[in-house]
A tleap script that builds the chain and sets N, CA, C and O, in Angstrom:
source leaprc.protein.ff14SB
mol = sequence {
  NMET ASN SER ILE GLU GLU ARG ILE LEU THR
  VAL LEU GLU LYS LEU LYS PRO TYR LEU GLN
  SER ASP GLY GLY ASP VAL GLU PHE VAL LYS
  TYR GLU ASP GLY ILE VAL TYR VAL ARG PHE
  VAL GLY ALA CYS GLN ASN CYS PRO MET LEU
  ASP GLN THR LEU LYS GLU GLY ILE GLU VAL
  ALA LEU ILE GLU GLU ILE PRO GLU VAL ILE
  SER VAL LEU ASN ILE ASN CASN
}
set mol.1.N position { 105.611 47.815 62.540 }
set mol.1.CA position { 104.183 47.970 62.546 }
set mol.1.C position { 104.438 46.728 61.323 }
set mol.1.O position { 105.308 46.779 60.454 }
set mol.2.N position { 103.425 45.612 61.519 }
set mol.2.CA position { 102.957 44.611 60.142 }
set mol.2.C position { 102.380 45.241 59.457 }
set mol.2.O position { 101.897 46.350 59.690 }
set mol.3.N position { 102.336 44.565 58.401 }
set mol.3.CA position { 101.115 45.044 57.375 }
set mol.3.C position { 99.591 44.624 57.708 }
set mol.3.O position { 98.913 45.313 56.946 }
set mol.4.N position { 99.024 44.090 58.225 }
set mol.4.CA position { 97.953 43.753 58.519 }
set mol.4.C position { 97.465 45.078 59.570 }
set mol.4.O position { 96.358 45.611 59.485 }
set mol.5.N position { 98.235 45.367 60.286 }
set mol.5.CA position { 98.318 46.940 61.313 }
set mol.5.C position { 98.308 48.005 60.245 }
set mol.5.O position { 97.572 48.952 60.519 }
set mol.6.N position { 98.804 48.063 59.352 }
set mol.6.CA position { 99.016 49.221 58.216 }
set mol.6.C position { 97.628 49.506 57.724 }
set mol.6.O position { 96.910 50.482 57.943 }
set mol.7.N position { 97.355 48.104 56.791 }
set mol.7.CA position { 96.257 47.897 56.110 }
set mol.7.C position { 94.672 47.875 57.465 }
set mol.7.O position { 93.515 47.989 57.058 }
set mol.8.N position { 95.003 47.716 58.944 }
set mol.8.CA position { 94.059 48.266 59.307 }
set mol.8.C position { 93.739 49.972 59.980 }
set mol.8.O position { 92.637 50.454 60.242 }
set mol.9.N position { 94.732 50.443 60.088 }
set mol.9.CA position { 94.658 51.529 60.127 }
set mol.9.C position { 94.434 52.576 59.438 }
set mol.9.O position { 94.184 53.709 59.850 }
set mol.10.N position { 94.580 51.962 57.705 }
set mol.10.CA position { 93.723 52.609 56.545 }
set mol.10.C position { 92.045 52.331 56.616 }
set mol.10.O position { 91.142 53.054 56.192 }
set mol.11.N position { 91.986 51.414 57.098 }
set mol.11.CA position { 90.345 51.190 56.961 }
set mol.11.C position { 90.239 52.171 58.152 }
set mol.11.O position { 90.403 53.357 57.866 }
set mol.12.N position { 90.080 51.971 58.984 }
set mol.12.CA position { 89.888 53.316 60.355 }
set mol.12.C position { 90.128 54.691 59.992 }
set mol.12.O position { 89.600 55.702 60.455 }
set mol.13.N position { 90.899 54.591 59.201 }
set mol.13.CA position { 90.929 56.369 58.581 }
set mol.13.C position { 89.696 56.842 57.663 }
set mol.13.O position { 89.040 57.883 57.622 }
set mol.14.N position { 89.666 55.837 57.064 }
set mol.14.CA position { 87.848 55.681 56.369 }
set mol.14.C position { 87.045 55.851 57.323 }
set mol.14.O position { 86.563 56.978 57.205 }
set mol.15.N position { 86.632 55.313 58.233 }
set mol.15.CA position { 85.855 55.732 59.210 }
set mol.15.C position { 85.676 56.511 59.879 }
set mol.15.O position { 84.550 56.895 60.197 }
set mol.16.N position { 87.053 57.112 60.411 }
set mol.16.CA position { 86.938 58.043 61.524 }
set mol.16.C position { 86.154 59.327 61.146 }
set mol.16.O position { 85.745 60.028 62.072 }
set mol.17.N position { 85.847 59.789 59.539 }
set mol.17.CA position { 85.023 60.999 59.165 }
set mol.17.C position { 83.724 60.823 59.801 }
set mol.17.O position { 82.993 61.814 59.768 }
set mol.18.N position { 83.327 59.890 60.312 }
set mol.18.CA position { 82.008 59.413 60.178 }
set mol.18.C position { 81.585 59.872 61.743 }
set mol.18.O position { 80.621 60.618 61.917 }
set mol.19.N position { 82.476 59.308 62.988 }
set mol.19.CA position { 82.552 59.444 63.740 }
set mol.19.C position { 82.756 60.602 64.465 }
set mol.19.O position { 81.973 61.108 65.269 }
set mol.20.N position { 84.087 61.078 64.069 }
set mol.20.CA position { 84.068 62.523 64.094 }
set mol.20.C position { 83.353 63.693 63.804 }
set mol.20.O position { 83.666 64.723 64.400 }
set mol.21.N position { 82.343 63.700 62.895 }
set mol.21.CA position { 81.309 64.478 62.977 }
set mol.21.C position { 79.957 64.248 63.805 }
set mol.21.O position { 78.961 64.921 63.538 }
set mol.22.N position { 79.946 63.309 64.788 }
set mol.22.CA position { 79.269 63.085 66.082 }
set mol.22.C position { 80.402 63.446 67.268 }
set mol.22.O position { 80.094 63.155 68.423 }
set mol.23.N position { 81.253 63.854 67.101 }
set mol.23.CA position { 81.959 64.538 68.573 }
set mol.23.C position { 82.722 63.137 68.712 }
set mol.23.O position { 83.449 63.436 69.660 }
set mol.24.N position { 82.981 62.084 68.471 }
set mol.24.CA position { 83.988 61.189 68.556 }
set mol.24.C position { 85.038 60.846 67.498 }
set mol.24.O position { 85.377 61.560 66.554 }
set mol.25.N position { 85.586 59.385 67.880 }
set mol.25.CA position { 86.610 58.776 67.334 }
set mol.25.C position { 86.893 57.626 67.700 }
set mol.25.O position { 86.196 57.190 68.617 }
set mol.26.N position { 87.973 56.728 67.153 }
set mol.26.CA position { 87.850 54.893 67.484 }
set mol.26.C position { 89.572 55.414 67.289 }
set mol.26.O position { 90.032 56.176 66.439 }
set mol.27.N position { 90.263 54.706 68.384 }
set mol.27.CA position { 91.676 54.589 67.767 }
set mol.27.C position { 91.987 53.013 68.214 }
set mol.27.O position { 91.581 52.327 69.151 }
set mol.28.N position { 92.887 52.763 67.118 }
set mol.28.CA position { 93.371 51.418 67.126 }
set mol.28.C position { 94.072 50.845 68.421 }
set mol.28.O position { 94.630 51.836 68.895 }
set mol.29.N position { 94.256 50.101 68.989 }
set mol.29.CA position { 95.156 49.821 70.274 }
set mol.29.C position { 96.297 48.671 69.663 }
set mol.29.O position { 97.518 48.828 69.657 }
set mol.30.N position { 95.532 47.466 69.150 }
set mol.30.CA position { 96.375 46.294 68.627 }
set mol.30.C position { 95.696 45.162 67.903 }
set mol.30.O position { 94.482 44.960 67.861 }
set mol.31.N position { 96.386 44.649 67.495 }
set mol.31.CA position { 96.346 43.483 66.577 }
set mol.31.C position { 96.560 42.138 67.195 }
set mol.31.O position { 97.715 41.829 67.488 }
set mol.32.N position { 95.796 41.485 67.376 }
set mol.32.CA position { 96.335 40.148 67.943 }
set mol.32.C position { 95.653 38.912 67.596 }
set mol.32.O position { 94.441 38.994 67.800 }
set mol.33.N position { 96.122 37.568 67.045 }
set mol.33.CA position { 95.279 36.251 67.070 }
set mol.33.C position { 94.104 36.877 66.213 }
set mol.33.O position { 93.009 36.491 66.624 }
set mol.34.N position { 94.016 37.987 64.823 }
set mol.34.CA position { 93.101 37.685 64.547 }
set mol.34.C position { 91.610 38.624 65.184 }
set mol.34.O position { 90.440 38.632 64.801 }
set mol.35.N position { 92.416 39.443 66.448 }
set mol.35.CA position { 91.180 40.012 67.002 }
set mol.35.C position { 91.982 41.454 66.926 }
set mol.35.O position { 93.136 41.634 67.313 }
set mol.36.N position { 91.040 42.512 66.296 }
set mol.36.CA position { 91.493 44.085 66.526 }
set mol.36.C position { 90.947 44.605 67.737 }
set mol.36.O position { 89.770 44.339 67.978 }
set mol.37.N position { 91.673 45.381 68.630 }
set mol.37.CA position { 91.331 46.291 69.467 }
set mol.37.C position { 91.295 47.536 69.499 }
set mol.37.O position { 92.359 48.133 69.341 }
set mol.38.N position { 90.262 48.170 69.679 }
set mol.38.CA position { 89.975 49.751 69.588 }
set mol.38.C position { 89.741 50.181 70.479 }
set mol.38.O position { 89.557 49.255 71.269 }
set mol.39.N position { 89.613 51.034 70.920 }
set mol.39.CA position { 89.557 52.406 72.278 }
set mol.39.C position { 88.299 53.515 71.502 }
set mol.39.O position { 88.712 54.069 70.483 }
set mol.40.N position { 87.144 53.780 71.834 }
set mol.40.CA position { 86.286 54.791 71.353 }
set mol.40.C position { 86.621 55.991 72.611 }
set mol.40.O position { 86.939 55.764 73.778 }
set mol.41.N position { 86.457 57.119 72.035 }
set mol.41.CA position { 86.880 58.294 72.242 }
set mol.41.C position { 86.082 59.502 72.207 }
set mol.41.O position { 85.638 59.759 71.088 }
set mol.42.N position { 85.692 60.552 73.405 }
set mol.42.CA position { 85.107 61.727 72.893 }
set mol.42.C position { 83.686 61.110 73.168 }
set mol.42.O position { 83.547 60.235 74.023 }
set mol.43.N position { 82.655 61.579 72.437 }
set mol.43.CA position { 81.079 61.246 72.521 }
set mol.43.C position { 80.935 60.012 72.287 }
set mol.43.O position { 80.147 59.511 73.089 }
set mol.44.N position { 81.492 59.032 71.275 }
set mol.44.CA position { 81.367 57.659 71.279 }
set mol.44.C position { 81.877 56.576 72.520 }
set mol.44.O position { 81.705 55.357 72.542 }
set mol.45.N position { 82.519 57.387 73.480 }
set mol.45.CA position { 82.520 56.671 74.951 }
set mol.45.C position { 80.864 56.031 75.477 }
set mol.45.O position { 80.433 54.967 75.920 }
set mol.46.N position { 80.423 57.097 75.197 }
set mol.46.CA position { 78.787 56.842 76.245 }
set mol.46.C position { 77.738 56.813 75.280 }
set mol.46.O position { 76.623 57.229 75.598 }
set mol.47.N position { 77.999 56.304 73.962 }
set mol.47.CA position { 77.085 56.560 72.698 }
set mol.47.C position { 76.128 55.321 73.327 }
set mol.47.O position { 76.676 54.288 73.713 }
set mol.48.N position { 74.371 55.519 73.422 }
set mol.48.CA position { 74.224 54.063 73.070 }
set mol.48.C position { 73.860 53.619 71.846 }
set mol.48.O position { 72.752 53.121 71.646 }
set mol.49.N position { 74.653 53.745 71.038 }
set mol.49.CA position { 75.004 52.910 69.899 }
set mol.49.C position { 76.114 52.366 69.575 }
set mol.49.O position { 76.285 51.610 68.619 }
set mol.50.N position { 76.898 52.716 70.336 }
set mol.50.CA position { 78.226 51.928 70.028 }
set mol.50.C position { 78.278 50.657 70.122 }
set mol.50.O position { 79.318 50.432 69.503 }
set mol.51.N position { 77.913 49.719 70.440 }
set mol.51.CA position { 77.843 48.286 70.071 }
set mol.51.C position { 77.344 48.133 68.975 }
set mol.51.O position { 77.813 47.077 68.549 }
set mol.52.N position { 76.592 48.598 68.169 }
set mol.52.CA position { 76.024 48.425 67.090 }
set mol.52.C position { 77.390 49.019 66.080 }
set mol.52.O position { 77.985 48.354 65.232 }
set mol.53.N position { 77.642 50.373 66.442 }
set mol.53.CA position { 78.941 50.799 65.642 }
set mol.53.C position { 80.228 50.159 65.785 }
set mol.53.O position { 81.126 50.371 64.970 }
set mol.54.N position { 80.356 49.462 66.679 }
set mol.54.CA position { 81.398 48.850 66.808 }
set mol.54.C position { 81.325 47.372 65.584 }
set mol.54.O position { 82.138 47.038 64.723 }
set mol.55.N position { 80.052 46.780 65.970 }
set mol.55.CA position { 80.177 45.123 65.076 }
set mol.55.C position { 79.392 45.673 63.801 }
set mol.55.O position { 79.628 44.866 62.902 }
set mol.56.N position { 78.917 46.254 63.525 }
set mol.56.CA position { 78.000 46.529 62.249 }
set mol.56.C position { 78.601 47.824 61.466 }
set mol.56.O position { 77.990 48.163 60.452 }
set mol.57.N position { 79.624 48.495 61.807 }
set mol.57.CA position { 80.084 49.020 61.058 }
set mol.57.C position { 81.590 48.847 61.080 }
set mol.57.O position { 82.179 48.337 60.127 }
set mol.58.N position { 82.348 49.368 62.413 }
set mol.58.CA position { 83.654 48.350 62.333 }
set mol.58.C position { 84.204 47.644 61.729 }
set mol.58.O position { 85.114 47.718 60.904 }
set mol.59.N position { 83.311 46.486 62.383 }
set mol.59.CA position { 83.458 45.146 62.877 }
set mol.59.C position { 84.038 44.522 61.174 }
set mol.59.O position { 85.056 43.998 60.723 }
set mol.60.N position { 82.480 45.031 60.571 }
set mol.60.CA position { 82.175 44.419 59.093 }
set mol.60.C position { 83.373 45.092 58.137 }
set mol.60.O position { 84.240 44.634 57.393 }
set mol.61.N position { 82.983 46.325 58.530 }
set mol.61.CA position { 84.659 46.726 57.430 }
set mol.61.C position { 85.937 46.351 57.508 }
set mol.61.O position { 86.613 46.154 56.499 }
set mol.62.N position { 86.420 46.209 58.802 }
set mol.62.CA position { 87.327 45.229 58.745 }
set mol.62.C position { 87.792 44.163 58.129 }
set mol.62.O position { 88.796 43.947 57.450 }
set mol.63.N position { 86.803 43.468 58.516 }
set mol.63.CA position { 86.747 42.264 58.315 }
set mol.63.C position { 86.330 41.961 56.556 }
set mol.63.O position { 86.680 40.889 56.061 }
set mol.64.N position { 85.767 42.729 55.928 }
set mol.64.CA position { 85.437 42.842 54.471 }
set mol.64.C position { 86.705 43.299 53.942 }
set mol.64.O position { 87.044 42.756 52.890 }
set mol.65.N position { 87.607 44.308 54.500 }
set mol.65.CA position { 88.907 44.312 53.681 }
set mol.65.C position { 89.953 43.659 53.856 }
set mol.65.O position { 90.896 43.594 53.067 }
set mol.66.N position { 89.814 42.893 55.377 }
set mol.66.CA position { 91.045 42.036 55.781 }
set mol.66.C position { 90.754 41.047 55.908 }
set mol.66.O position { 89.799 40.870 56.664 }
set mol.67.N position { 91.246 40.107 55.405 }
set mol.67.CA position { 90.350 38.681 55.799 }
set mol.67.C position { 91.463 38.140 56.978 }
set mol.67.O position { 91.081 37.070 57.451 }
set mol.68.N position { 92.474 38.519 57.442 }
set mol.68.CA position { 92.196 37.817 58.605 }
set mol.68.C position { 91.795 38.221 59.923 }
set mol.68.O position { 92.193 37.686 60.958 }
set mol.69.N position { 90.857 39.345 59.838 }
set mol.69.CA position { 90.512 40.253 61.029 }
set mol.69.C position { 89.272 38.984 61.129 }
set mol.69.O position { 88.700 38.559 60.125 }
set mol.70.N position { 89.054 38.596 62.230 }
set mol.70.CA position { 88.069 38.049 62.803 }
set mol.70.C position { 87.010 38.256 63.825 }
set mol.70.O position { 86.228 37.359 64.138 }
set mol.71.N position { 86.991 39.412 64.327 }
set mol.71.CA position { 86.361 40.070 65.281 }
set mol.71.C position { 86.985 41.269 65.731 }
set mol.71.O position { 88.214 41.238 65.794 }
set mol.72.N position { 86.340 42.425 66.090 }
set mol.72.CA position { 86.765 43.680 66.744 }
set mol.72.C position { 86.436 43.771 68.082 }
set mol.72.O position { 85.276 43.508 68.396 }
set mol.73.N position { 87.487 44.196 69.205 }
set mol.73.CA position { 86.641 44.669 70.474 }
set mol.73.C position { 86.991 45.540 71.205 }
set mol.73.O position { 88.210 45.714 71.212 }
set mol.74.N position { 86.324 46.276 71.937 }
set mol.74.CA position { 86.317 47.533 72.635 }
set mol.74.C position { 86.839 47.479 73.548 }
set mol.74.O position { 86.094 47.064 74.436 }
set mol.75.N position { 88.508 47.836 74.114 }
set mol.75.CA position { 88.685 47.770 75.163 }
set mol.75.C position { 88.424 48.661 76.669 }
set mol.75.O position { 88.993 48.576 77.757 }
set mol.76.N position { 87.257 49.568 76.163 }
set mol.76.CA position { 87.012 50.659 76.988 }
set mol.76.C position { 86.047 49.621 77.772 }
set mol.76.O position { 85.645 49.954 78.886 }
set mol.77.N position { 85.684 48.438 77.254 }
set mol.77.CA position { 84.519 47.862 78.096 }
set mol.77.C position { 84.840 47.297 79.519 }
set mol.77.O position { 83.939 46.831 80.217 }
savepdb mol mol.pdb
quit
C-alpha cells in the first residue's frame, strides 16, 4: 500500500464513526489516477442522503487532506 492510500485510510477512519452511528459504513476499494473508489455498506447503501454524504462529506474531507485526490466515486452505483 502506498502512502496516499495510507493517508486515505486515515481520513476514512476519522469519518467512519459518523456513518456507523447511523448503521452504515464506507470501505476503501482503490486509489487510481487521483480518484478514490469506495463502497458503502449497511444502512448507507440505500440512504437517500448517500450522494450528499459522498460528495459533501467524504470527497471534501479527502480532497482537503490529500491534494492528490481529485474525486471520490461510489462503486455501488
